[in-house]
N, C-alpha and C positions, 0 to 999 in steps of 0.2 A: 380623764379631764383633758380637754383641748388646751393647747397653748393660748389660743385667742378666741374670744367671742367677738364677733362683729355685729353690731346692732344697727340695722337698716340696710335694705337691699336695693337702694337707689344706685345711681351711677357711681358715687364715691364709695359706697359699701362694696359694690361689685369689683371696683378697681382695687380696693384694699384686699379683697379675697384673692384676686388674680395675683397680686404681688405676694401674698402669703404662699400661694402655690410655688411661685418662683424661689422663695426663700425657704421652702420646705417646712413652713410652720403649719402645725395642725390647728385647724380653725373650725368653728361652727358659725354660720351666718343666720341671723334671726330677722325675719321680715313680718310685719304686722298685716300687710295686705295679702290678697290672694295671688298676686303676681309680683315679679321683680321689675325694677327699672324706675320706680318712683314716678315722677311727673312725666318722664319720657315714655311715650307710647305712640305708636304709629298705626293709623287706620287706613285701609285701602278700600275705596268704594267707587264704583262706576268710573274707573280710570283715574280718579284723584288719589293722591297720597297725602294724607293729613297728619300733621304732628300736633299733639295735644298742647305742647308748649312751642316756643319759638323754633322755627326750622331754619331761619337765616342766622348763621353763626359767625361771630368775629373770630378770625384766625390770625394769630401772630406767631411768626417763626414756625419751626418744624414741630409736628406732633409725632414724637418718636414712638408712640404706642400704636399707631396705625398698622405699620408693617407686621409686627409680631402678632397682631390680631387678624391678619389676612385682609385688611381694609386699605391697602395701598391705593386702590382705584375707586374707593367708595365715595369720594367727594367730587363735587362740581364747584368750580370757582365762578362767581357771578359778578365780581367787581372789586374795586379797591375801596378801602375804608381806613381813614387815618393812616397809620403806618403799617397796616396789615391788609387783609383781604376779607371779603364776605364769601361765605361758602355754605353749602348744604350737603347733606347726605343724599345721594341720588334716590335711594330706596327708603328714605325715612331715617330719622335719628335712632329709632329702635334697632337699626342695623348694628350700632355700636353696643347696645345692651345685649343683643343676641350673641354677638361675638364674645363678649366677656363671659356670659353665662355658659357658653359651650366649652369654656376652658376650666370650669370649676368642677372639682372632684370630691370635695368634702361636704359634710352634711349641711343642708339648708332647711331651716324650720320656718314654715309658712304659717300665716295667720296666728302668730304668736307676738304678744305685746310685752315689752319689758317694763315693769313697774318700778323697780329700784335696783341699785347696785351697791353692794357693801363689801367691806373687807372681812374675810374669814381669817381668823388667827392673826390679828394685826400686829402682834409682837414678834412674829416670825421674821427672820432675816430676809426672806423673799416671800412676802404675803401673796395670797391669791384671793380671788374675788368671788362673791356669790351674786349671781344674776337672777333676780326673782321675776318670774313671769306672772302675768295677771291671772293665769289659771292655777296658780299655786306651785307650779314646778320651780325648783331651784337648781340652776346650773352653776358649776364652778369652773374657773379658768385662771390661768396665770396672768392674763392681760385682757384688756377690753379696748376695742376701737368703736367709737360712737359716731355714727353718721346720720342718726335720726334727726328730725326737725327740732329746732331749738325750742319751740314751744313746749316740748315734752321733756326737755333736758333738766329743768329745775327740779321737777318731781323725781326724775330718774337718779340725779346725783345727790339728793338731799341726805341720804343715809351715809353716803361716802364722805361728803364735805359740804356742809350747809352754806358756807361762804362762797364756794365755787358755784353751787346751785343758784344762789341769788344773783349771780352775774347774768343769768339768762331768764330771770323773772320778767314777765310782761313783754316778751319778745313780740314784735308786731309784723304783720304781713299786709301787703296790698292785695285784697281779695279780688282776683280778676277771672271772669269767665271768658273763654275764647270761642267766638262764634265763627263757623265756616259756612259760607254760602257759595255754591258753584252755579255759574250761569253760562249760557251760550254767549260768546263775545258779541255776536250781532244783536243781542238784546240790551246791551249797555251802551250808554254814551261814553265814548272813549276818553273824554276829559274827566269823567267821574267827579262832578262837583258834589260836595257835601255841605249842606246848608243847615243852620240851626241845630248843630250837634248838641245832644243832651250833656249835662255835666258828667254823667256817668261814663261817657265814651272816653277811653284812654287812647285808642288808636283805631284807625281803619286803613287797611292796606289791600292792594290788588296785585295778584301774581298770575303769570302765565308761563312759568318755567316748564319746559317740555318734560322734564323728569317728574314733575308733580301734577301737571294739569293736562288733560287730554287735548288734542288739537281743536282749535276754534272754540275754546272755552276759557273761562276766567275763574280764578278762585279769589274770593273776598274773605279776609280775616278781620274781625273786629274784636277789640278787647273792651269788655264792659265791666266796670267796677260794681261790686256787690256790697251791700251792707253785710257786716260780719254775721249778723244774726238772721239774715234773710235766707229762706230756703231757695234752692236753685230751681228756677222755673225756666226750662229750656225753651218751651214754646214762646214765652213772653220775650225772652232774649232774642230769639230768631225774628219775632215780629217787630221788635224795636230796631234791630239792625236793618231789616227790610225797608223801614221808613227812611233810612239814610241813603238808599240806593235809587238812582233816578230811572226806574223801570217799573212797569206793571207786570212784567213777565215773571212766571213762577221759577224759582231756583230749581236746578236739576239735582241739587244735593244740598242738604242742610245738616249740620252737626254742631253740638256744643260740648266743649271740654272744660273741665274745672278740676283744679288741684289746689287744695287749701293753702299749701305752703310753697306754691310755685314762684311767688314774687315777694321775697323777704324785704322788709324795709329797714329793720334795726341794723343789719350789717352795713348799711350805707352811712350810718352816723359817723362823724369824724372821730368820736371817742371810742368806737367799737373795737378798733385794733388794740387799744389799751385794755379794754374789758377782756378781750381774749387772752392777752398777755397775763392779766391778773388771774383768770380762771385757770389757765394752764399751770401757773406757778403754784397754785394751791392743790393741784392733783399730783399723784405719784407718776413717775416716768412710765409705768406700764399701763396708764390710761391715756388714750389719745382721742381727740375730738377733730373731726374733719368733715368737709362738705360744703354745700352751697349756702347754708345758713351762717357760715363762719368766715373763713378767709378766702374761700374759692368762689369767684363770681362767674368766670367763663367756663365753658364746657371742658376745655383742656385743663384748666386749674382744678376742676373737680376730680378729673381722673388722676392728675399728679398729686393732689392732696391725699387721696386715698392711698396711693402707692407710697407716699412719703410717710403716712401714719404707720403703715405696715413695716417700713424700714426702721422707723423710730422704735417701734415695739420690739422688733428683732434685736436691735442693739441693746435695748434695756434688758431684755430677757438674758441676753448673752452675758451681760455684766453683773446680773443679780446672783 
């Protein structure tokens, strides 16, 4: 039986696993997808480096996790923003994911979905938990760190504490597909006017950073809102984006990225901090919730939230 089961292999789950390594906690990480990293995924094509989610990142203060991961020189600063800086990972944000994964030595179970979590022997002084997978497999552990998307959390927690589960019922996301189009710079009007934008357009941006875009080329990224029930039609999204670009030239690159939980809405509600407080007060100290759907909004907060969850669990296990 491992000390900890970590549910979710995105950035926060990987950071939690890395901290468990540091704390010498025995853990198993469970990820439903066939790859680790969640919405963070970098694609390299034709000299372009594309991130499936935002690659311009707000950075405030020091990121103390970079040096231990061998990433001291991984960032490029591109400007000031508020009281911080805008930055990007030179070789794509997946650089951070790869560095974390390379430091993990404990079991990782891929393509496994957690259906519910319950208490085994609830009258014991130090109860442990049963983690039921959708394939019928039952795992047990002394503690659980949950970093999975909130829309799965109500079902996952219901057997453990129905009232805590209801805190995450009807969690909402802004469903955004990200369209990438690469052009030769000479084929575009440098002023890049956009007229008659459709209501579904969330943003459209132009980049020519040398770390991401080949010389004499431009990368255009557009965010297109989708209806929650609509299937992803990549060709239609590319065609729509091309109508917004003042050129008849063919793009040298086109790509569409979509991650259903990439843009949480509910976490921005003013009352959500109190909802999190309530949910956590209803759960035992050996259950932790962390990640981008909860209290961690920026990239560094996601890393630190995962590490803090592991530290919390270590303290709870020591005192139990």
